All heavy atoms as an XYZ file, in Angstrom:
836
protein
N     -19.609     -0.783      9.517
C     -19.586      0.192      8.463
C     -20.917      0.122      7.725
O     -21.401     -0.947      7.398
C     -18.426     -0.074      7.520
C     -18.233      1.027      6.529
S     -16.851      0.768      5.402
C     -15.489      0.725      6.512
N     -21.469      1.231      7.467
C     -22.755      1.314      6.795
C     -22.593      1.025      5.308
O     -21.580      1.348      4.705
C     -23.320      2.718      7.010
C     -24.762      2.823      6.609
O     -25.348      1.874      6.094
N     -25.347      3.968      6.850
N     -23.605      0.416      4.700
C     -23.562      0.079      3.278
C     -23.485      1.335      2.410
O     -22.925      1.321      1.335
C     -24.796     -0.742      2.894
C     -24.824     -2.118      3.496
C     -23.782     -3.034      2.887
O     -23.490     -2.899      1.694
O     -23.245     -3.878      3.607
N     -24.047      2.432      2.865
C     -24.060      3.655      2.074
C     -22.736      4.405      2.163
O     -22.386      5.145      1.251
C     -25.190      4.567      2.536
C     -26.554      3.910      2.387
C     -27.625      4.794      2.883
N     -28.210      5.450      1.715
C     -29.019      6.465      1.779
N     -29.346      6.975      2.932
N     -29.518      6.991      0.684
N     -22.011      4.249      3.250
C     -20.758      4.994      3.410
C     -19.599      4.354      2.666
O     -18.627      5.039      2.364
C     -20.387      5.134      4.895
O     -20.186      3.839      5.453
C     -21.446      5.896      5.650
N     -19.684      3.065      2.354
C     -18.578      2.393      1.664
C     -18.300      2.990      0.287
O     -17.157      3.334     -0.003
C     -18.840      0.891      1.573
C     -17.716      0.062      0.969
C     -16.472      0.172      1.827
C     -18.140     -1.379      0.843
N     -19.300      3.167     -0.591
C     -18.995      3.784     -1.892
C     -18.505      5.229     -1.760
O     -17.658      5.670     -2.528
C     -20.324      3.729     -2.644
C     -21.125      2.695     -1.967
C     -20.670      2.675     -0.549
N     -19.035      5.946     -0.785
C     -18.602      7.329     -0.590
C     -17.147      7.371     -0.150
O     -16.354      8.174     -0.652
C     -19.515      8.038      0.437
C     -20.931      8.160     -0.142
C     -18.966      9.408      0.796
C     -21.963      8.626      0.843
N     -16.761      6.500      0.764
C     -15.365      6.452      1.213
C     -14.437      6.018      0.086
O     -13.357      6.569     -0.079
C     -15.217      5.491      2.391
C     -15.736      6.045      3.666
C     -15.430      5.123      4.800
N     -15.965      5.656      6.041
C     -15.794      5.118      7.197
N     -15.101      4.000      7.300
N     -16.303      5.647      8.273
N     -14.870      5.038     -0.690
C     -14.060      4.574     -1.811
C     -13.870      5.693     -2.830
O     -12.758      5.908     -3.329
C     -14.710      3.353     -2.459
C     -13.928      2.699     -3.582
C     -12.589      2.203     -3.076
C     -14.720      1.565     -4.181
N     -14.936      6.426     -3.128
C     -14.837      7.531     -4.070
C     -13.928      8.626     -3.516
O     -13.130      9.204     -4.248
C     -16.225      8.105     -4.367
C     -16.198      9.117     -5.491
S     -17.771      9.901     -5.925
C     -19.016      8.917     -5.217
N     -14.005      8.901     -2.240
C     -13.152      9.912     -1.622
C     -11.685      9.510     -1.698
O     -10.816     10.337     -2.003
C     -13.569     10.132     -0.165
C     -12.806     11.186      0.612
C     -13.023     12.553     -0.007
C     -13.237     11.175      2.055
N     -11.403      8.238     -1.481
C     -10.025      7.750     -1.567
C      -9.517      7.864     -2.993
O      -8.389      8.320     -3.226
C      -9.944      6.294     -1.054
C     -10.158      6.260      0.459
C      -8.600      5.663     -1.419
C     -10.324      4.872      1.018
N     -10.337      7.477     -3.977
C      -9.918      7.550     -5.374
C      -9.663      8.997     -5.783
O      -8.656      9.304     -6.429
C     -10.972      6.882     -6.291
C     -10.709      7.187     -7.746
C     -11.002      5.388     -6.049
N     -10.551      9.903     -5.404
C     -10.369     11.318     -5.746
C      -9.110     11.873     -5.094
O      -8.341     12.612     -5.724
C     -11.624     12.135     -5.352
C     -11.355     13.628     -5.428
C     -12.795     11.751     -6.223
N      -8.859     11.502     -3.853
C      -7.659     11.968     -3.153
C      -6.401     11.473     -3.852
O      -5.451     12.239     -4.043
C      -7.677     11.482     -1.694
O      -8.870     11.943     -1.071
C      -6.482     11.991     -0.938
N      -6.374     10.220     -4.256
C      -5.204      9.666     -4.939
C      -4.997     10.338     -6.292
O      -3.864     10.684     -6.652
C      -5.334      8.130     -5.080
C      -4.286      7.576     -6.008
C      -5.243      7.474     -3.713
N      -6.071     10.562     -7.030
C      -5.955     11.213     -8.341
C      -5.435     12.639     -8.182
O      -4.547     13.069     -8.920
C      -7.308     11.184     -9.085
C      -7.298     12.104    -10.292
C      -7.644      9.771     -9.499
N      -5.959     13.378     -7.221
C      -5.486     14.748     -6.992
C      -4.035     14.740     -6.548
O      -3.231     15.577     -6.973
C      -6.383     15.461     -5.953
C      -5.764     16.767     -5.480
C      -7.754     15.709     -6.543
N      -3.672     13.780     -5.722
C      -2.298     13.706     -5.236
C      -1.320     13.434     -6.383
O      -0.263     14.040     -6.468
C      -2.199     12.619     -4.165
C      -0.882     12.552     -3.488
C      -0.253     13.539     -2.798
C      -0.022     11.417     -3.422
N       0.933     13.093     -2.312
C       1.103     11.785     -2.674
C      -0.103     10.129     -3.905
C       2.138     10.919     -2.436
C       0.935      9.273     -3.641
C       2.033      9.665     -2.918
N      -1.691     12.519     -7.281
C      -0.817     12.218     -8.418
C      -0.848     13.314     -9.482
O       0.120     13.510    -10.205
C      -1.183     10.873     -9.049
C      -0.623      9.700     -8.310
C      -1.462      8.759     -7.742
C       0.740      9.541     -8.169
C      -0.952      7.674     -7.051
C       1.251      8.460     -7.480
C       0.411      7.528     -6.924
N      -1.964     14.027     -9.606
C      -2.059     15.079    -10.613
C      -1.333     16.352    -10.188
O      -0.995     17.173    -11.030
C      -3.530     15.390    -10.888
N      -1.098     16.507     -8.905
C      -0.409     17.692     -8.403
C       1.048     17.648     -8.851
O       1.746     16.661     -8.681
C      -0.494     17.715     -6.877
C      -0.095     19.052     -6.308
O       0.191     19.992     -7.036
N      -0.077     19.126     -4.992
N       1.516     18.719     -9.436
C       2.883     18.726     -9.978
C       3.856     19.269     -8.939
O       4.120     20.467     -8.861
C       2.935     19.562    -11.253
O       2.531     20.877    -10.960
N       4.371     18.400     -8.135
C       5.383     18.764     -7.156
C       6.762     18.533     -7.752
O       6.946     17.673     -8.614
C       5.224     17.901     -5.891
C       3.923     18.077     -5.128
C       3.834     17.065     -4.002
C       3.825     19.471     -4.567
N       7.758     19.292     -7.322
C       9.108     19.043     -7.836
C       9.586     17.648     -7.440
O       9.448     17.233     -6.297
C       9.962     20.108     -7.166
C       9.062     20.960     -6.375
C       7.687     20.386     -6.395
N      10.098     16.939     -8.389
C      10.556     15.570     -8.143
C      11.985     15.592     -7.617
O      12.835     16.347     -8.091
C      10.476     14.752     -9.417
N      12.270     14.751     -6.649
C      13.618     14.675     -6.088
C      14.580     13.982     -7.054
O      15.772     14.192     -6.992
C      13.594     13.918     -4.759
C      12.844     14.653     -3.695
S      13.605     16.227     -3.400
C      13.165     16.506     -1.741
N      14.064     13.169     -7.958
C      14.928     12.442     -8.887
C      15.522     13.350     -9.958
O      16.400     12.932    -10.699
C      14.149     11.320     -9.548
N      15.080     14.577    -10.046
C      15.605     15.476    -11.061
C      17.020     15.932    -10.740
O      17.667     16.545    -11.579
C      14.694     16.689    -11.213
C      13.366     16.335    -11.823
C      12.442     17.529    -11.874
O      12.736     18.578    -11.337
N      11.311     17.362    -12.539
N      17.502     15.659     -9.564
C      18.855     16.071     -9.213
C      19.897     15.006     -9.563
O      21.071     15.194     -9.294
C      18.934     16.390     -7.719
O      18.661     15.225     -6.974
N      19.481     13.910    -10.190
C      20.413     12.878    -10.623
C      21.287     13.449    -11.738
O      20.785     13.918    -12.759
C      19.639     11.655    -11.115
S      20.664     10.413    -11.909
N      22.598     13.419    -11.573
C      23.512     14.051    -12.524
C      23.448     13.406    -13.899
O      23.421     14.098    -14.919
C      24.934     13.985    -11.982
N      23.391     12.103    -13.949
C      23.351     11.415    -15.236
C      22.052     11.712    -15.979
O      22.067     12.030    -17.169
C      23.523      9.907    -15.042
C      23.515      9.058    -16.311
C      24.690      9.439    -17.207
C      23.587      7.601    -15.950
N      20.938     11.642    -15.293
C      19.654     11.925    -15.925
C      19.596     13.373    -16.395
O      19.087     13.667    -17.479
C      18.507     11.659    -14.956
S      18.372      9.933    -14.469
N      20.099     14.271    -15.575
C      20.053     15.691    -15.925
C      20.893     15.985    -17.167
O      20.441     16.667    -18.077
C      20.533     16.526    -14.737
C      20.503     18.001    -15.001
C      19.300     18.693    -14.984
C      21.664     18.703    -15.297
C      19.253     20.057    -15.238
C      21.633     20.060    -15.559
C      20.426     20.727    -15.525
O      20.381     22.064    -15.781
N      22.108     15.447    -17.221
C      22.960     15.723    -18.382
C      22.423     15.059    -19.642
O      22.495     15.640    -20.726
C      24.412     15.246    -18.133
O      24.411     13.870    -17.805
C      25.072     16.046    -17.039
N      21.864     13.865    -19.514
C      21.296     13.196    -20.683
C      20.078     13.955    -21.212
O      19.928     14.122    -22.415
C      20.898     11.755    -20.343
C      22.060     10.830    -20.135
C      22.845     10.625    -21.416
O      22.289     10.527    -22.497
N      24.164     10.587    -21.293
N      19.231     14.409    -20.306
C      18.033     15.135    -20.732
C      18.392     16.511    -21.288
O      17.758     16.986    -22.232
C      17.066     15.269    -19.569
N      19.412     17.161    -20.727
C      19.801     18.491    -21.185
C      20.447     18.433    -22.564
O      20.281     19.349    -23.372
C      20.739     19.137    -20.181
N      21.187     17.378    -22.846
C      21.876     17.291    -24.129
C      21.008     16.673    -25.225
O      21.382     16.694    -26.386
C      23.158     16.473    -23.973
O      22.837     15.131    -23.665
N      19.866     16.136    -24.857
C      19.008     15.453    -25.826
C      18.040     16.432    -26.468
O      17.756     17.504    -25.941
C      18.232     14.350    -25.128
N      17.528     16.012    -27.583
C      16.519     16.802    -28.266
C      15.139     16.522    -27.705
O      14.960     15.753    -26.755
N      14.149     17.156    -28.309
C      12.779     16.999    -27.813
C      12.276     15.571    -27.986
O      11.491     15.072    -27.176
C      11.848     17.966    -28.529
O      11.804     17.670    -29.911
N      12.750     14.889    -29.023
C      12.330     13.505    -29.253
C      12.842     12.584    -28.142
O      12.126     11.696    -27.671
C      12.849     13.050    -30.611
C      12.242     11.799    -31.102
C      12.568     11.584    -32.555
N      12.168     10.243    -32.939
C      12.600      9.622    -33.988
N      13.454     10.211    -34.800
N      12.197      8.414    -34.266
N      14.070     12.787    -27.731
C      14.648     11.983    -26.649
C      13.965     12.283    -25.316
O      13.771     11.375    -24.498
C      16.157     12.251    -26.553
C      16.856     11.482    -25.492
S      16.761      9.719    -25.829
C      17.663      9.089    -24.452
N      13.608     13.516    -25.098
C      12.922     13.873    -23.852
C      11.557     13.190    -23.794
O      11.163     12.672    -22.738
C      12.805     15.406    -23.729
C      14.192     16.015    -23.522
C      11.878     15.796    -22.589
C      14.228     17.514    -23.573
N      10.835     13.148    -24.888
C       9.550     12.450    -24.926
C       9.736     10.950    -24.693
O       8.939     10.316    -24.004
C       8.836     12.700    -26.254
C       8.331     14.117    -26.421
C       7.346     14.502    -25.344
O       6.496     13.672    -24.970
O       7.433     15.644    -24.861
N      10.803     10.375    -25.247
C      11.082      8.951    -25.026
C      11.406      8.687    -23.558
O      10.995      7.665    -22.996
C      12.232      8.501    -25.920
N      12.125      9.615    -22.941
C      12.461      9.474    -21.519
C      11.200      9.531    -20.659
O      11.033      8.730    -19.734
C      13.454     10.566    -21.110
C      13.983     10.530    -19.688
C      14.745      9.232    -19.447
C      14.871     11.718    -19.436
N      10.301     10.455    -20.982
C       9.040     10.555    -20.237
C       8.206      9.286    -20.412
O       7.624      8.782    -19.447
C       8.245     11.766    -20.715
C       8.823     13.088    -20.269
C       7.964     14.227    -20.784
C       8.548     15.569    -20.429
N       7.733     16.679    -20.973
N       8.155      8.761    -21.629
C       7.402      7.530    -21.875
C       8.019      6.351    -21.126
O       7.306      5.511    -20.573
C       7.365      7.220    -23.367
O       6.706      8.230    -24.063
N       9.332      6.297    -21.101
C      10.022      5.227    -20.380
C       9.733      5.270    -18.890
O       9.548      4.230    -18.250
N       9.690      6.461    -18.338
C       9.380      6.599    -16.904
C       7.973      6.096    -16.628
O       7.738      5.355    -15.666
C       9.568      8.061    -16.460
C      11.055      8.421    -16.479
C       8.980      8.287    -15.079
C      11.342      9.886    -16.293
N       7.024      6.471    -17.482
C       5.650      6.003    -17.287
C       5.547      4.491    -17.428
O       4.840      3.832    -16.669
C       4.712      6.690    -18.283
C       4.375      8.136    -17.985
C       3.501      8.702    -19.088
C       3.682      8.258    -16.645
N       6.263      3.936    -18.394
C       6.220      2.487    -18.601
C       6.795      1.753    -17.391
O       6.332      0.674    -17.019
C       6.961      2.108    -19.896
C       6.140      2.558    -21.099
C       7.245      0.623    -19.969
C       6.857      2.443    -22.418
N       7.793      2.330    -16.758
C       8.402      1.680    -15.593
C       7.618      1.889    -14.306
O       7.756      1.107    -13.365
C       9.834      2.182    -15.403
C      10.825      1.723    -16.463
C      12.170      2.417    -16.243
C      10.987      0.233    -16.431
N       6.789      2.921    -14.229
C       6.069      3.216    -12.985
C       4.643      2.677    -12.987
O       4.185      2.110    -11.994
C       6.074      4.736    -12.716
C       7.473      5.176    -12.330
C       5.094      5.110    -11.620
C       7.610      6.657    -12.122
N       3.927      2.845    -14.082
C       2.495      2.544    -14.094
C       2.177      1.058    -13.873
O       1.355      0.740    -13.003
C       1.840      3.085    -15.390
C       0.417      2.601    -15.541
C       1.883      4.602    -15.389
N       2.774      0.105    -14.594
C       2.380     -1.301    -14.377
C       2.608     -1.816    -12.944
O       1.696     -2.435    -12.377
C       3.219     -2.074    -15.394
C       3.504     -1.091    -16.464
C       3.650      0.222    -15.767
N       3.767     -1.564    -12.311
C       3.900     -2.049    -10.928
C       2.917     -1.388     -9.968
O       2.415     -2.036     -9.048
C       5.338     -1.691    -10.547
C       6.049     -1.500    -11.817
C       5.042     -1.030    -12.798
N       2.607     -0.123    -10.215
C       1.642      0.556     -9.357
C       0.261     -0.066     -9.510
O      -0.420     -0.334     -8.513
C       1.590      2.057     -9.694
O       2.898      2.612     -9.563
C       0.634      2.795     -8.789
N      -0.159     -0.292    -10.729
C      -1.468     -0.909    -10.953
C      -1.521     -2.333    -10.403
O      -2.546     -2.753     -9.848
C      -1.810     -0.892    -12.442
C      -2.060      0.491    -13.054
C      -2.314      0.375    -14.542
C      -3.209      1.185    -12.361
N      -0.427     -3.082    -10.549
C      -0.405     -4.440     -9.996
C      -0.493     -4.415     -8.469
O      -1.186     -5.240     -7.870
C       0.848     -5.177    -10.444
C       0.809     -5.591    -11.899
S       2.159     -6.650    -12.402
C       3.510     -5.501    -12.472
N       0.186     -3.476     -7.833
C       0.121     -3.359     -6.374
C      -1.282     -2.992     -5.922
O      -1.798     -3.566     -4.950
C       1.109     -2.314     -5.882
O       2.416     -2.683     -6.210
N      -1.900     -2.049     -6.610
C      -3.274     -1.667     -6.269
C      -4.215     -2.858     -6.461
O      -5.091     -3.109     -5.630
C      -3.714     -0.454     -7.104
C      -2.943      0.787     -6.665
C      -5.214     -0.210     -6.989
C      -3.128      1.981     -7.569
N      -4.024     -3.615     -7.533
C      -4.850     -4.790     -7.778
C      -4.693     -5.848     -6.700
O      -5.670     -6.445     -6.255
N      -3.451     -6.077     -6.259
C      -3.221     -7.069     -5.199
C      -3.870     -6.631     -3.890
O      -4.470     -7.449     -3.185
C      -1.721     -7.288     -5.005
C      -1.105     -8.092     -6.113
S       0.687     -8.271     -6.015
C       1.012     -8.508     -4.310
N      -3.752     -5.368     -3.548
C      -4.384     -4.866     -2.324
C      -5.896     -5.003     -2.423
O      -6.558     -5.404     -1.457
C      -3.961     -3.403     -2.063
C      -4.802     -2.772     -0.977
C      -2.495     -3.337     -1.691
N      -6.467     -4.694     -3.581
C      -7.904     -4.821     -3.774
C      -8.355     -6.273     -3.618
O      -9.353     -6.560     -2.945
C      -8.290     -4.288     -5.160
C      -9.749     -4.401     -5.465
C     -10.655     -3.550     -4.868
C     -10.210     -5.364     -6.349
C     -12.003     -3.659     -5.145
C     -11.547     -5.476     -6.632
C     -12.456     -4.621     -6.033
N      -7.629     -7.208     -4.212
C      -7.981     -8.627     -4.103
C      -7.863     -9.105     -2.661
O      -8.735     -9.824     -2.164
C      -7.100     -9.468     -5.049
C      -7.485     -9.199     -6.500
C      -7.220    -10.956     -4.735
C      -6.527     -9.788     -7.509
N      -6.801     -8.709     -1.973
C      -6.654     -9.113     -0.567
C      -7.757     -8.522      0.293
O      -8.262     -9.174      1.209
C      -5.283     -8.703     -0.038
C      -4.156     -9.545     -0.577
S      -2.572     -9.225      0.185
C      -2.243     -7.566     -0.330
N      -8.144     -7.282      0.015
C      -9.217     -6.654      0.787
C     -10.545     -7.358      0.554
O     -11.298     -7.592      1.497
C      -9.331     -5.173      0.411
C     -10.416     -4.457      1.157
C     -10.242     -4.082      2.484
C     -11.631     -4.167      0.547
C     -11.242     -3.437      3.178
C     -12.640     -3.523      1.230
C     -12.442     -3.154      2.545
O     -13.438     -2.516      3.234
N     -10.831     -7.723     -0.698
C     -12.086     -8.393     -1.006
C     -12.154     -9.797     -0.401
O     -13.227    -10.271     -0.055
C     -12.266     -8.506     -2.524
C     -12.478     -7.209     -3.243
C     -13.877     -6.688     -3.075
N     -14.855     -7.653     -3.512
C     -15.747     -7.468     -4.452
N     -15.788     -6.330     -5.069
N     -16.590     -8.409     -4.767
N     -11.028    -10.493     -0.283
C     -11.009    -11.879      0.194
C     -10.475    -12.010      1.610
O     -10.042    -13.082      1.996
C     -10.164    -12.730     -0.754
C     -10.753    -12.802     -2.131
O     -11.960    -12.790     -2.291
N      -9.897    -12.848     -3.133
N     -10.513    -10.953      2.379
C      -9.888    -10.984      3.708
C     -10.546    -11.959      4.680
O      -9.911    -12.481      5.555
C      -9.848     -9.580      4.300
C     -11.190     -9.008      4.640
C     -11.084     -7.541      5.031
N     -12.358     -6.970      5.365
C     -13.253     -6.538      4.488
N     -12.974     -6.612      3.206
N     -14.398     -6.036      4.878
N     -11.824    -12.224      4.550
C     -12.511    -13.130      5.472
C     -13.048    -14.369      4.780
O     -13.960    -15.016      5.267
C     -13.674    -12.390      6.165
C     -13.172    -11.341      7.110
O     -12.137    -11.508      7.733
N     -13.888    -10.240      7.198
N     -12.489    -14.732      3.664
C     -13.017    -15.841      2.865
C     -12.927    -17.179      3.599
O     -13.823    -18.001      3.522
C     -12.261    -15.920      1.561
C     -12.764    -16.992      0.656
C     -12.051    -16.947     -0.644
N     -13.062    -16.982     -1.684
C     -12.847    -16.773     -2.925
N     -11.648    -16.468     -3.328
N     -13.799    -16.851     -3.798
N     -11.860    -17.438      4.307
C     -11.649    -18.735      4.951
C     -11.993    -18.715      6.433
O     -11.633    -19.626      7.159
C     -10.196    -19.168      4.772
S      -9.740    -19.400      3.063
N     -12.682    -17.717      6.881
C     -12.986    -17.596      8.305
C     -14.492    -17.690      8.491
O     -15.239    -16.877      7.976
C     -12.476    -16.248      8.802
C     -12.601    -16.065     10.261
C     -11.950    -14.774     10.682
N     -12.141    -14.598     12.102
C     -11.790    -13.535     12.765
N     -11.214    -12.536     12.134
N     -11.988    -13.436     14.044
N     -14.936    -18.701      9.253
C     -16.354    -18.798      9.542
C     -16.607    -18.357     10.978
O     -15.696    -18.051     11.720
C     -16.892    -20.211      9.285
C     -16.202    -21.278     10.113
O     -15.186    -20.964     10.754
O     -16.669    -22.433     10.109
N     -17.846    -18.308     11.393
C     -18.214    -17.750     12.694
C     -17.639    -18.567     13.849
O     -17.200    -18.009     14.858
C     -19.733    -17.665     12.814
N     -17.613    -19.890     13.741
C     -17.098    -20.721     14.838
C     -15.598    -20.495     15.026
O     -15.118    -20.378     16.152
C     -17.384    -22.192     14.566
N     -14.859    -20.448     13.923
C     -13.421    -20.205     14.029
C     -13.123    -18.802     14.521
O     -12.139    -18.579     15.221
C     -12.742    -20.423     12.681
C     -12.707    -21.884     12.278
O     -12.838    -22.743     13.177
O     -12.544    -22.155     11.081
N     -13.961    -17.855     14.176
C     -13.742    -16.475     14.585
C     -13.845    -16.339     16.098
O     -13.017    -15.671     16.726
C     -14.739    -15.553     13.899
N     -14.834    -16.965     16.686
C     -14.993    -16.881     18.137
C     -13.825    -17.565     18.845
O     -13.303    -17.055     19.843
C     -16.319    -17.513     18.548
N     -13.410    -18.716     18.338
C     -12.290    -19.431     18.949
C     -10.993    -18.644     18.804
O     -10.209    -18.529     19.741
C     -12.146    -20.798     18.284
C     -11.056    -21.656     18.888
C     -10.960    -22.994     18.186
O     -11.937    -23.424     17.553
O      -9.885    -23.604     18.282
N     -10.773    -18.090     17.645
C      -9.569    -17.314     17.392
C      -9.536    -16.062     18.255
O      -8.494    -15.702     18.805
C      -9.485    -16.921     15.920
O      -8.378    -16.102     15.700
N     -10.676    -15.389     18.392
C     -10.727    -14.200     19.229
C     -10.457    -14.546     20.690
O      -9.802    -13.786     21.399
C     -12.082    -13.510     19.091
C     -12.261    -12.868     17.730
O     -11.239    -12.656     17.037
O     -13.414    -12.582     17.359
N     -10.935    -15.689     21.138
C     -10.693    -16.105     22.518
C      -9.217    -16.420     22.748
O      -8.662    -16.120     23.790
C     -11.550    -17.317     22.863
N      -8.570    -17.009     21.743
C      -7.151    -17.341     21.876
C      -6.308    -16.083     21.951
O      -5.385    -15.974     22.760
C      -6.701    -18.240     20.709
C      -7.340    -19.620     20.839
C      -5.182    -18.342     20.654
C      -7.123    -20.508     19.634
N      -6.610    -15.103     21.102
C      -5.787    -13.903     21.032
C      -6.174    -12.832     22.045
O      -5.499    -11.822     22.171
C      -5.819    -13.320     19.628
C      -5.046    -14.167     18.694
C      -5.526    -15.039     17.779
C      -3.627    -14.260     18.614
N      -4.512    -15.667     17.123
C      -3.323    -15.202     17.614
C      -2.574    -13.641     19.276
C      -2.025    -15.534     17.271
C      -1.278    -13.967     18.925
C      -1.019    -14.910     17.937
N      -7.233    -13.053     22.772
C      -7.625    -12.112     23.806
C      -6.625    -12.218     24.968
O      -6.327    -13.298     25.439
C      -9.043    -12.436     24.286
C      -9.571    -11.391     25.230
O      -8.904    -10.398     25.518
N     -10.770    -11.609     25.711
N      -6.093    -11.114     25.416
C      -5.068    -11.146     26.465
C      -5.585    -11.756     27.759
O      -4.839    -12.363     28.497
C      -4.537     -9.745     26.735
C      -3.437     -9.347     25.836
C      -2.719     -8.164     26.419
C      -1.406     -8.052     25.684
N      -0.486     -7.177     26.307
N      -6.876    -11.570     28.037
C      -7.435    -12.126     29.265
C      -7.432    -13.650     29.215
O      -7.341    -14.298     30.249
C      -8.847    -11.615     29.470
N      -7.507    -14.230     28.046
C      -7.536    -15.681     27.919
C      -6.136    -16.290     27.941
O      -5.985    -17.481     28.121
C      -8.246    -16.079     26.635
N      -5.096    -15.473     27.746
C      -3.732    -15.990     27.738
C      -3.197    -16.153     29.154
O      -3.543    -15.385     30.044
C      -2.820    -15.036     26.953
C      -3.098    -14.919     25.458
C      -2.216    -13.844     24.870
C      -2.856    -16.232     24.772
N      -2.321    -17.123     29.386
C      -1.701    -17.246     30.704
C      -0.770    -16.067     30.951
O      -0.308    -15.398     30.031
C      -0.921    -18.558     30.624
C      -0.776    -18.838     29.179
C      -1.907    -18.179     28.476
N      -0.478    -15.812     32.223
C       0.339    -14.642     32.570
C       1.746    -14.745     31.991
O       2.373    -13.731     31.700
C       0.407    -14.487     34.087
O       1.046    -15.624     34.660
N       2.274    -15.953     31.795
C       3.605    -16.095     31.216
C       3.641    -15.643     29.761
O       4.662    -15.193     29.261
C       4.097    -17.535     31.335
O       3.236    -18.384     30.590
N       2.509    -15.749     29.060
C       2.464    -15.342     27.656
C       2.380    -13.827     27.511
O       2.766    -13.282     26.492
C       1.277    -15.990     26.967
N       1.863    -13.137     28.528
C       1.750    -11.683     28.448
C       2.989    -10.979     28.961
O       3.140     -9.798     28.759
C       0.526    -11.195     29.242
O       0.670    -11.605     30.603
C      -0.767    -11.747     28.648
N       3.890    -11.699     29.625
C       5.114    -11.105     30.147
C       6.109    -10.871     29.023
O       6.300    -11.736     28.167
C       5.737    -12.046     31.189
O       6.980    -11.547     31.603
N       6.759     -9.697     28.993
C       7.719     -9.442     27.900
C       8.990    -10.252     28.012
O       9.700    -10.411     27.046
C       7.986     -7.938     28.042
C       7.677     -7.606     29.440
C       6.591     -8.566     29.860
N       9.308    -10.786     29.185
C      10.507    -11.588     29.365
C      10.231    -12.651     30.408
O       9.342    -12.541     31.218
C      11.703    -10.720     29.771
C      11.476     -9.985     31.060
C      10.822     -8.817     31.237
C      11.874    -10.422     32.365
N      10.800     -8.482     32.559
C      11.440     -9.442     33.277
C      12.549    -11.533     32.855
C      11.653     -9.548     34.637
C      12.770    -11.618     34.220
C      12.325    -10.628     35.091
N      11.025    -13.694     30.341
C      10.870    -14.783     31.309
C      12.009    -14.692     32.316
O      13.165    -14.470     31.945
C      10.907    -16.137     30.590
C       9.801    -16.281     29.591
N       8.491    -16.462     29.956
C       9.795    -16.254     28.240
C       7.757    -16.546     28.876
N       8.521    -16.414     27.826
N      11.699    -14.883     33.593
C      12.773    -14.832     34.592
C      13.755    -15.985     34.392
O      13.380    -17.033     33.885
C      12.028    -14.942     35.928
C      10.681    -15.453     35.610
C      10.406    -15.121     34.179
N      15.010    -15.762     34.750
C      15.997    -16.833     34.571
C      15.683    -18.036     35.469
O      15.154    -17.898     36.562
C      17.321    -16.186     34.971
C      16.953    -14.994     35.776
C      15.590    -14.555     35.330
N      16.006    -19.220     34.959
C      15.787    -20.457     35.732
C      16.805    -20.541     36.848
O      17.978    -20.215     36.680
C      15.885    -21.661     34.816
N      16.374    -20.998     38.014
C      17.311    -21.117     39.158
C      17.610    -22.526     39.463
O      17.017    -23.453     39.256
C      16.697    -20.454     40.381
C      16.573    -18.986     40.162
C      16.072    -18.338     41.403
N      15.799    -16.942     41.062
C      15.553    -16.029     41.954
N      15.538    -16.336     43.214
N      15.314    -14.826     41.602
């Protein structure tokens, strides 16, 4: 991956996610009978509290998940050096494995 394309790809991903979340699509959760009756019978103050509650319940776990993915992506090769990489690649290469390891099943013992 080129050094110049990484920021461009990251910016494209961020813009795509922002546009996707900003797009107002009909929510499937609006058909919940309890939520619908509570929101319909409530005043404007209760509706604002309900909207705030939804944001409070959605935003922190989403941000924590994004943060964990970012940390894992940044540290993906932290414990892997060049010598281990070559050895590991040789082990997982199908040509280096014995034929019994590549077979999906083992024949019954006779």
